[in-house]
C-alpha positions as CSV (number, residue, x, y, z in Angstrom):
1,X,115.9,112.8,119.4
2,X,115.7,113.2,114.9
3,X,118.0,115.3,113.6
4,X,115.4,117.5,110.4
5,X,117.1,119.0,107.2
6,X,115.2,123.2,107.3
7,X,115.5,125.4,104.2
8,X,115.5,129.3,105.4
9,X,112.7,130.9,103.4
10,X,114.3,134.7,103.4
11,X,117.7,133.2,102.9
12,X,117.6,130.5,101.7
13,X,120.0,128.7,103.4
14,X,119.7,124.5,104.1
15,X,121.3,123.4,107.6
16,X,120.1,120.5,109.4
17,X,118.9,120.7,113.0
18,X,118.3,118.1,116.1
19,X,114.5,118.7,117.6
20,X,114.5,117.3,120.9
21,X,110.7,117.0,121.4
22,X,107.2,119.6,120.6
23,X,108.5,122.6,122.3
24,X,112.1,122.8,120.2
25,X,111.0,125.1,117.6
26,X,113.9,125.3,114.6
27,X,115.9,128.7,113.9
28,X,118.2,129.6,111.0
29,X,121.8,129.3,112.2
30,X,122.7,132.3,109.5
31,X,120.1,134.7,110.0
32,X,117.9,133.5,112.8
33,X,114.6,133.4,111.0
34,X,111.9,131.0,112.0
35,X,110.4,130.8,108.6
36,X,111.1,127.3,108.0
37,X,110.5,124.4,104.9
38,X,111.0,120.8,106.2
39,X,112.9,119.3,103.2
40,X,112.5,115.2,102.7
41,X,115.5,113.5,103.5
42,X,117.5,110.2,103.0
43,X,116.9,108.6,106.5
44,X,121.0,107.4,107.9
45,X,121.3,103.5,108.7
46,X,124.3,102.6,111.4
47,X,125.9,99.6,111.3
48,X,127.8,98.0,114.3
49,X,130.0,95.0,114.1
50,X,133.4,95.1,111.6
51,X,133.5,95.5,108.2
52,X,130.3,96.6,106.2
53,X,126.7,95.8,106.7
54,X,125.3,93.2,103.8
55,X,122.2,92.6,104.9
56,X,121.0,96.4,103.3
57,X,121.0,96.2,99.9
58,X,122.9,99.2,97.4
59,X,122.1,99.9,94.3
60,X,122.9,97.7,92.0
61,X,121.5,98.4,88.9
62,X,118.2,98.9,89.5
63,X,116.6,102.6,89.8
64,X,120.1,105.4,88.8
65,X,118.5,108.6,90.3
66,X,119.1,106.8,93.4
67,X,122.5,105.6,95.3
68,X,126.0,105.3,96.4
69,X,126.7,108.3,93.2
70,X,129.7,105.5,92.0
71,X,129.3,104.0,88.3
72,X,125.4,103.8,87.7
73,X,124.7,105.2,91.2
74,X,123.4,108.8,91.3
75,X,122.2,110.9,95.4
76,X,125.9,109.9,96.6
77,X,124.1,109.2,99.6
78,X,125.0,105.0,100.6
79,X,128.4,106.2,101.7
80,X,130.2,103.5,99.8
81,X,134.4,104.7,99.4
């Protein structure tokens, strides 16, 4: 079941919510509104086992607008330290 990110048009509140199926409608937790705009989001990767996985690339001199937020990385999305 996916978790989606939304922005409520009337109150400009940003939030995430779980959508269980086609009949499930998102509502703003702040104002209860349904006039929502789905936001683009970065998918999360689950890790299993011990330690950090090394099979996924982490910003190592790549695009400076994306990465772990450390040093040359910028978005804070990779979850390092």
